[in-house]
Backbone as a printed PyTorch tensor [residue, N CA C, xyz], in Angstrom:
tensor([[[  0.9820,  -1.4790,   0.3600],
         [ -0.2410,   0.0250,   0.0880],
         [  1.0860,   0.9910,   0.3030]],

        [[  0.9420,   2.5150,  -0.9370],
         [  1.3020,   3.8410,  -0.8790],
         [  1.0530,   4.0980,   0.1950]],

        [[  1.7130,   5.3760,   0.3870],
         [  2.1440,   6.1540,   1.6560],
         [  1.2020,   7.3170,   1.7940]],

        [[  0.4030,   7.1590,   3.0920],
         [ -0.7750,   8.3630,   3.0360],
         [ -0.6300,   9.5600,   3.1040]],

        [[ -0.8990,  10.3230,   2.5280],
         [ -0.2090,  11.8820,   2.4200],
         [ -1.3110,  12.9440,   2.8650]],

        [[ -2.3020,  12.5960,   3.4130],
         [ -3.4720,  12.9520,   4.1910],
         [ -4.7170,  12.7110,   3.1810]],

        [[ -5.7160,  13.6370,   3.9230],
         [ -7.0370,  13.5300,   3.5450],
         [ -7.6750,  14.2430,   2.6700]],

        [[ -8.4790,  14.1410,   1.6020],
         [ -8.7750,  13.9550,   0.3140],
         [-10.1830,  14.8700,   0.8180]],

        [[-10.2240,  16.1280,   0.3690],
         [-11.5090,  16.8690,   0.7650],
         [-12.1120,  17.2910,  -0.4890]],

        [[-13.0360,  16.2300,  -1.1500],
         [-13.7010,  16.9310,  -2.6990],
         [-15.1220,  17.7650,  -2.4530]],

        [[-15.0410,  19.0860,  -2.6590],
         [-16.2810,  19.7860,  -2.7880],
         [-17.2320,  20.2360,  -4.2640]],

        [[-18.3390,  19.7810,  -4.5920],
         [-18.6110,  20.3590,  -5.7270],
         [-19.2570,  21.5730,  -5.6600]],

        [[-18.4470,  22.5970,  -6.2080],
         [-19.0430,  24.1050,  -7.0110],
         [-19.8600,  24.0110,  -7.1590]],

        [[-20.3720,  23.8760,  -8.4910],
         [-21.0690,  23.9610,  -9.8140],
         [-20.5520,  23.1130, -10.9150]],

        [[-22.0260,  22.7840, -11.8270],
         [-22.0970,  22.2860, -13.3360],
         [-22.7410,  23.1500, -13.8890]],

        [[-21.8240,  23.3210, -15.4080],
         [-23.0860,  24.2780, -16.3460],
         [-22.4610,  22.9240, -17.4370]],

        [[-23.3580,  23.7260, -18.5650],
         [-24.0230,  23.1930, -19.7440],
         [-24.3230,  21.4350, -19.4680]],

        [[-24.9300,  20.4950, -18.2230],
         [-25.4380,  19.6200, -17.8320],
         [-26.2320,  19.0770, -19.5250]],

        [[-25.8840,  17.9860, -19.2390],
         [-26.8710,  17.4140, -20.3160],
         [-28.6770,  17.1980, -19.8390]],

        [[-29.4530,  17.2790, -20.4880],
         [-30.7710,  16.8580, -19.9620],
         [-31.1620,  15.6810, -20.2000]],

        [[-31.5680,  14.7440, -19.0250],
         [-32.0930,  12.9540, -19.0770],
         [-33.0900,  12.8890, -18.8060]],

        [[-34.0320,  13.7020, -18.2880],
         [-35.2330,  13.9740, -17.7950],
         [-36.0360,  14.6920, -18.8380]],

        [[-37.2700,  14.5000, -18.9040],
         [-38.1570,  15.1690, -19.0570],
         [-37.6580,  16.9430, -19.8900]],

        [[-37.7090,  17.6990, -19.3200],
         [-36.9080,  18.8400, -19.0730],
         [-35.5830,  19.3920, -18.5590]],

        [[-35.1990,  18.7400, -17.4150],
         [-34.1520,  19.0730, -16.4700],
         [-33.7240,  17.8420, -16.3660]],

        [[-32.8440,  17.7080, -15.4380],
         [-32.1130,  16.7020, -14.7330],
         [-31.9650,  17.2540, -13.1330]],

        [[-31.8380,  15.7940, -12.6320],
         [-30.8890,  16.0970, -10.8280],
         [-29.8080,  15.2090, -10.7750]],

        [[-28.7660,  15.5650, -11.2620],
         [-26.8260,  15.5010, -11.4300],
         [-26.9010,  14.6980, -10.0570]],

        [[-26.0270,  14.0290,  -9.4600],
         [-25.5930,  13.6320,  -8.3140],
         [-23.9420,  13.2930,  -8.7750]],

        [[-22.9640,  13.6260,  -8.4660],
         [-21.3450,  13.1740,  -8.3890],
         [-20.9610,  12.2300,  -7.6260]],

        [[-20.4970,  10.8100,  -8.0160],
         [-20.0920,   9.5870,  -7.6270],
         [-18.6790,  10.2790,  -7.6070]],

        [[-17.9910,   9.8400,  -6.5600],
         [-16.1600,   9.9540,  -6.9280],
         [-15.7090,   9.2660,  -6.5280]],

        [[-14.7340,   9.1300,  -7.2860],
         [-13.8160,   7.5640,  -7.2830],
         [-12.7140,   7.9260,  -7.2310]],

        [[-11.8990,   7.2450,  -6.2950],
         [-10.1740,   7.1310,  -6.4460],
         [ -9.6290,   7.6140,  -8.0220]],

        [[ -9.2170,   8.6350,  -8.1590],
         [ -8.9400,   9.0770,  -9.6070],
         [ -9.7930,   9.4300, -10.5200]],

        [[-11.3690,   9.3940, -10.5680],
         [-12.0340,   9.9030, -11.2830],
         [-13.4130,  10.3830, -10.9880]],

        [[-14.4250,  10.9820, -11.8160],
         [-15.6730,  11.6020, -11.1560],
         [-16.5350,  11.2060, -12.4040]],

        [[-17.5770,  10.4640, -11.6100],
         [-19.0270,  10.3000, -12.4780],
         [-19.7540,  10.8580, -12.4320]],

        [[-20.8130,  11.6460, -13.1660],
         [-21.7260,  12.1380, -13.2190],
         [-23.4250,  11.6510, -13.4000]],

        [[-24.0280,  11.6090, -12.4480],
         [-25.9360,  10.5960, -13.3760],
         [-26.9260,  11.6530, -12.6260]],

        [[-27.9370,  11.0990, -13.1490],
         [-28.8210,  11.9500, -13.2120],
         [-29.7070,  11.1940, -12.1480]],

        [[-30.4370,  11.2150, -11.1530],
         [-30.8230,  10.6260, -10.1260],
         [-32.9100,  10.0290, -10.4170]],

        [[-32.7860,   8.9230, -10.6370],
         [-34.3700,   8.5950, -11.3610],
         [-35.1690,   8.4840,  -9.8820]],

        [[-36.1440,   8.7060,  -9.9030],
         [-37.0010,   7.2930,  -8.5580],
         [-37.5440,   6.1120,  -9.3550]],

        [[-38.0360,   6.6150, -10.6970],
         [-38.7100,   5.5430, -10.8030],
         [-38.0830,   4.7120, -12.2390]],

        [[-36.9590,   5.1410, -12.9010],
         [-36.0890,   4.5370, -13.7740],
         [-34.8330,   4.5620, -13.3450]],

        [[-34.2580,   4.0610, -14.3240],
         [-32.5600,   3.4720, -13.8220],
         [-31.9690,   4.7300, -14.1550]],

        [[-30.7120,   5.2990, -13.5420],
         [-29.9150,   6.5380, -13.3440],
         [-29.5550,   6.5100, -14.8390]],

        [[-29.4820,   8.0670, -14.8830],
         [-29.0030,   8.3020, -16.6870],
         [-27.6610,   8.5950, -16.4950]],

        [[-26.3910,   7.9430, -17.1590],
         [-24.8280,   8.9860, -17.1400],
         [-25.0820,  10.1700, -17.4910]],

        [[-24.2760,  11.1260, -17.0910],
         [-24.3260,  11.9520, -17.8750],
         [-22.7460,  12.3250, -17.5190]],

        [[-21.9410,  11.2540, -17.5320],
         [-20.6160,  11.5460, -18.2180],
         [-19.6280,  11.7490, -17.0260]],

        [[-18.5840,  11.6560, -17.5340],
         [-17.7330,  11.1590, -16.1800],
         [-16.3460,  11.8550, -16.8880]],

        [[-15.2740,  11.9190, -15.5290],
         [-13.8450,  13.1030, -15.8020],
         [-13.0280,  12.2660, -15.1240]],

        [[-11.6900,  11.9720, -15.5500],
         [-10.7320,  11.8830, -14.7520],
         [-10.0740,  12.8770, -13.9850]],

        [[ -9.5140,  12.8650, -13.2680],
         [ -8.4330,  13.5430, -12.1680],
         [ -7.3360,  13.3080, -11.8750]],

        [[ -5.8330,  13.4520, -12.5970],
         [ -4.8770,  13.1090, -11.5370],
         [ -4.5020,  13.7680, -10.4390]],

        [[ -4.3470,  12.7390,  -9.5410],
         [ -4.3170,  13.8890,  -7.8040],
         [ -2.6500,  14.1270,  -7.4930]],

        [[ -1.9880,  13.0700,  -8.7580],
         [ -0.6780,  13.3560,  -8.2350],
         [  0.2690,  14.8760,  -8.1640]],

        [[ -0.6700,  15.7790,  -8.7040],
         [  0.0280,  16.8660,  -8.8540],
         [ -0.3600,  17.8110,  -7.7610]],

        [[ -1.4990,  17.4220,  -7.0910],
         [ -1.6740,  18.2730,  -5.6200],
         [ -0.9100,  17.4720,  -4.6430]],

        [[ -0.5810,  16.3750,  -5.1740],
         [  0.1080,  15.5920,  -3.9070],
         [  1.4900,  15.6800,  -4.0860]],

        [[  1.6480,  16.2150,  -5.4980],
         [  3.5740,  17.0180,  -5.1640],
         [  3.4320,  17.9690,  -4.8380]],

        [[  2.3150,  18.8780,  -4.6730],
         [  2.2270,  20.0290,  -4.2190],
         [  2.2940,  20.5960,  -2.6580]],

        [[  1.5840,  19.2340,  -1.6730],
         [  1.4390,  18.5410,  -0.8400],
         [  3.1510,  18.7670,  -0.5070]],

        [[  3.8890,  18.1130,  -0.9380],
         [  5.3590,  17.5720,  -0.8420],
         [  5.8000,  18.9030,  -0.7370]],

        [[  6.0890,  19.7510,  -1.7620],
         [  6.6040,  21.0300,  -1.6560],
         [  6.4280,  21.9540,  -0.4870]],

        [[  5.2810,  21.9990,  -0.1660],
         [  4.8590,  23.1710,   0.5960],
         [  5.2640,  22.5980,   1.6690]],

        [[  5.1010,  20.8970,   2.1310],
         [  6.6850,  20.7140,   3.2640],
         [  7.9030,  21.0690,   3.2780]],

        [[  8.4780,  20.8320,   1.9790],
         [  9.9860,  21.2390,   2.0980],
         [  9.9890,  23.3540,   2.3090]],

        [[  9.0850,  23.0170,   1.2910],
         [  9.1720,  25.1540,   1.5230],
         [  9.0020,  25.4710,   3.3610]],

        [[  8.2890,  24.7860,   3.5790],
         [  7.3740,  25.4350,   4.8630],
         [  6.7820,  26.2750,   4.8880]],

        [[  5.5570,  26.2930,   3.6990],
         [  4.8840,  27.5200,   3.6980],
         [  3.3660,  27.4760,   4.1290]],

        [[  3.3380,  28.1440,   5.2180],
         [  2.2740,  28.2810,   6.1330],
         [  1.3630,  29.4670,   6.2710]],

        [[  1.6190,  30.4090,   6.0900],
         [  0.8850,  31.6560,   5.8930],
         [  0.4350,  32.2380,   4.6090]],

        [[ -0.5290,  33.0680,   4.2460],
         [ -0.9050,  33.9360,   3.2750],
         [ -1.4440,  32.5300,   1.9280]],

        [[ -1.0210,  33.0910,   0.6290],
         [ -1.5990,  32.7200,  -0.2390],
         [ -0.1930,  32.2210,  -1.4190]],

        [[  0.2190,  31.0710,  -1.8590],
         [  1.4440,  31.1300,  -2.4590],
         [  0.7810,  29.5740,  -3.7430]],

        [[  1.4750,  29.8460,  -4.7550],
         [  1.2210,  29.4380,  -5.9410],
         [  1.9390,  28.4830,  -6.2570]],

        [[  1.8560,  26.9410,  -5.9300],
         [  2.9900,  25.5610,  -5.6010],
         [  3.0940,  24.9560,  -7.0230]],

        [[  2.1420,  24.9350,  -7.9000],
         [  1.9810,  24.9410,  -9.3700],
         [  0.7090,  24.9370,  -9.8340]],

        [[  1.1620,  25.0340, -11.5510],
         [ -0.3270,  24.6140, -12.3260],
         [ -0.2950,  23.5640, -12.5170]],

        [[ -1.3200,  23.1520, -13.0500],
         [ -1.7350,  22.1750, -14.3620],
         [ -2.3550,  22.2180, -15.0690]],

        [[ -2.3210,  21.8900, -16.3590],
         [ -2.6310,  22.8360, -17.4100],
         [ -3.6930,  21.9260, -18.7250]],

        [[ -4.6330,  21.8430, -19.2480],
         [ -5.3900,  20.8860, -19.7660],
         [ -4.5330,  19.9940, -20.9700]],

        [[ -4.4060,  18.4750, -20.9360],
         [ -3.7780,  17.9780, -22.1550],
         [ -4.6820,  16.6510, -22.0450]],

        [[ -3.9210,  15.7390, -23.2940],
         [ -4.3430,  14.4600, -23.7290],
         [ -4.8050,  13.7950, -22.3400]],

        [[ -4.3160,  14.1440, -21.4180],
         [ -3.8690,  12.8800, -20.1380],
         [ -4.6540,  13.1210, -19.1600]],

        [[ -5.6390,  14.2420, -19.1250],
         [ -6.7440,  14.7870, -18.1350],
         [ -7.6730,  15.5410, -18.6820]],

        [[ -9.1170,  15.5800, -17.9720],
         [ -9.9260,  16.6220, -18.1530],
         [-10.3680,  17.6400, -18.0800]],

        [[ -8.2800,  18.7050, -18.0620],
         [ -9.4830,  19.8090, -17.5100],
         [ -9.9980,  20.5730, -18.4010]],

        [[-10.7320,  21.2680, -18.0960],
         [-11.1470,  22.2050, -19.0040],
         [-10.1570,  23.6600, -19.1010]],

        [[-10.0420,  24.0550, -18.4840],
         [ -9.0370,  25.0430, -18.4730],
         [ -7.4520,  24.8520, -17.1560]],

        [[ -6.6270,  25.7720, -17.3640],
         [ -5.3810,  25.5540, -16.1720],
         [ -5.9440,  25.7580, -14.9930]],

        [[ -5.3350,  24.7760, -13.9520],
         [ -5.9630,  24.9840, -12.4440],
         [ -4.6830,  25.2080, -11.8730]],

        [[ -4.8080,  26.3360, -11.0000],
         [ -3.4520,  26.5520, -10.3010],
         [ -3.6940,  25.3100,  -8.8570]],

        [[ -2.7250,  25.0400,  -8.3010],
         [ -2.4640,  23.8000,  -6.8140],
         [ -2.0270,  25.3230,  -5.8560]],

        [[ -2.2520,  25.7120,  -5.1190],
         [ -2.4010,  27.3210,  -4.0720],
         [ -2.1080,  26.3360,  -2.2830]],

        [[ -1.0220,  27.0220,  -1.8200],
         [ -1.5800,  26.8800,  -0.2800],
         [ -1.8950,  28.2350,   0.0820]],

        [[ -2.9410,  27.8520,   0.5970],
         [ -3.7560,  29.1650,   1.5090],
         [ -4.0220,  28.7660,   2.7410]],

        [[ -3.4690,  29.6650,   3.8370],
         [ -2.8730,  29.6020,   5.0830],
         [ -3.0180,  27.9530,   5.2320]],

        [[ -2.1200,  27.1580,   5.1770],
         [ -1.2700,  26.1230,   4.9720],
         [ -1.7410,  25.1580,   4.6860]],

        [[ -3.2140,  25.2560,   3.9870],
         [ -3.8870,  24.0030,   3.3930],
         [ -3.2870,  24.1720,   1.7630]],

        [[ -3.4270,  22.7460,   1.3210],
         [ -2.7460,  22.9250,  -0.0970],
         [ -5.0330,  22.7070,  -0.5380]],

        [[ -4.7620,  23.4460,  -1.7230],
         [ -6.2980,  23.8170,  -2.4530],
         [ -5.7360,  23.4510,  -4.3180]],

        [[ -7.2730,  22.8280,  -4.7920],
         [ -6.6730,  23.2720,  -6.1740],
         [ -8.6600,  23.4000,  -6.5370]],

        [[ -9.0790,  24.5610,  -7.5350],
         [ -9.8520,  24.7700,  -7.7510],
         [ -9.7080,  24.1880,  -9.1940]],

        [[-10.7260,  23.7510, -10.1800],
         [-10.5840,  23.1010, -11.0150],
         [-11.9400,  22.6960, -11.6690]],

        [[-12.1530,  22.9080, -13.2860],
         [-13.2330,  22.3800, -13.6990],
         [-12.5850,  21.5420, -14.8200]],

        [[-13.5380,  20.8470, -15.1110],
         [-13.1680,  19.1760, -15.6290],
         [-14.4930,  19.1250, -16.5800]],

        [[-14.1080,  18.7400, -17.8600],
         [-14.5600,  18.6180, -18.7270],
         [-15.8190,  17.2410, -19.1820]],

        [[-16.9420,  16.9000, -18.6870],
         [-17.6450,  15.6930, -18.8970],
         [-17.2780,  14.9180, -20.2150]],

        [[-16.8710,  13.9070, -19.8350],
         [-16.2150,  12.6540, -21.3180],
         [-17.8890,  11.9070, -22.0420]],

        [[-18.0990,  11.3410, -22.7850],
         [-18.4200,  10.4260, -23.5760],
         [-20.0470,  11.1380, -22.8600]],

        [[-20.1570,  12.3990, -23.3800],
         [-21.5080,  13.0720, -23.2030],
         [-21.7020,  14.6760, -24.0980]],

        [[-22.8310,  14.9020, -24.4300],
         [-22.7600,  15.9390, -25.7740],
         [-22.0510,  17.5120, -25.1130]],

        [[-22.5490,  17.5080, -23.4030],
         [-22.2040,  18.4270, -23.1160],
         [-21.6300,  18.4790, -21.7440]],

        [[-20.9300,  19.9360, -21.0110],
         [-20.8530,  19.8910, -19.5540],
         [-19.8560,  19.4000, -19.1040]],

        [[-19.6550,  20.5300, -17.8630],
         [-18.5190,  20.6570, -16.7830],
         [-18.9450,  20.9260, -15.5110]],

        [[-17.6930,  20.3060, -14.7790],
         [-17.8200,  20.4260, -13.2080],
         [-17.0740,  21.1570, -12.7310]],

        [[-17.3970,  22.2260, -11.5810],
         [-16.1440,  22.4880, -11.2380],
         [-16.1960,  22.0450,  -9.8270]],

        [[-14.6770,  21.7640,  -9.2100],
         [-14.4850,  20.7980,  -7.7400],
         [-13.6760,  21.9960,  -7.4650]],

        [[-13.7370,  21.8580,  -5.8900],
         [-12.8560,  22.2300,  -5.1830],
         [-12.1430,  21.2280,  -4.4740]],

        [[-10.6370,  20.8190,  -4.8420],
         [-10.4150,  19.4620,  -3.7430],
         [ -9.2050,  20.2970,  -2.6350]],

        [[ -9.2230,  20.0500,  -1.7220],
         [ -8.5920,  20.2190,  -0.5290],
         [ -7.1730,  19.1440,  -0.0620]],

        [[ -6.0820,  18.9070,  -0.1540],
         [ -5.2650,  17.9530,   0.8700],
         [ -5.0270,  18.2960,   2.1340]],

        [[ -5.7950,  17.7770,   3.3100],
         [ -5.3350,  18.3380,   4.3920],
         [ -4.2570,  17.1230,   4.9160]],

        [[ -3.8020,  17.7750,   5.8790],
         [ -2.2920,  17.3010,   6.5800],
         [ -3.0420,  15.8900,   7.5240]],

        [[ -2.4700,  14.9270,   7.4710],
         [ -2.2920,  14.2930,   8.6660],
         [ -2.0580,  14.6440,   9.7140]],

        [[ -3.1430,  14.2180,  10.7100],
         [ -2.8770,  14.6760,  11.9770],
         [ -1.4220,  14.4120,  12.6390]],

        [[ -0.1400,  14.5400,  13.2870],
         [  0.7330,  13.8880,  13.9630],
         [  0.4880,  13.0850,  14.9150]],

        [[  0.8370,  12.0650,  14.6830],
         [  0.2250,  11.1330,  16.0910],
         [  1.0660,  11.7210,  17.1350]],

        [[  0.1230,  11.9070,  18.3550],
         [  1.3270,  12.7070,  19.8990],
         [  1.8480,  11.1380,  20.4700]],

        [[  3.3670,  11.0980,  21.0080],
         [  3.9510,  10.3490,  21.7400],
         [  3.2700,  10.4000,  23.1150]],

        [[  3.2980,   9.1100,  23.8570],
         [  2.8500,   9.6550,  25.2740],
         [  4.4190,   8.6070,  26.1380]]])
């Protein structure tokens, strides 16, 4: 098993241009899996409709967290690195990974794949593991 680097907190901020899967609207929700996102339309009376998926590589935020520890950045706001859209990710636009008052944070827009349109905005925080106290 790999080294634990902290707690990952993912907040879905908003979605835009999401496809309509019901008569006039959709009621989407996000399923978070390690390394990717899936958006579905939640239905009561029929199976949920897939509304797209997106992959997000977590290595850049993990590397930024390690850099924060090396630089001992802990106050204010410091950009640690940038992630740019390419063929290996679903980024809709460039994203900065910053240290904000000691927390490593990335705000990211992901383009949904395998669907006509749609993007989701996520705020990702990598929170340091509490250090075990010795008694």
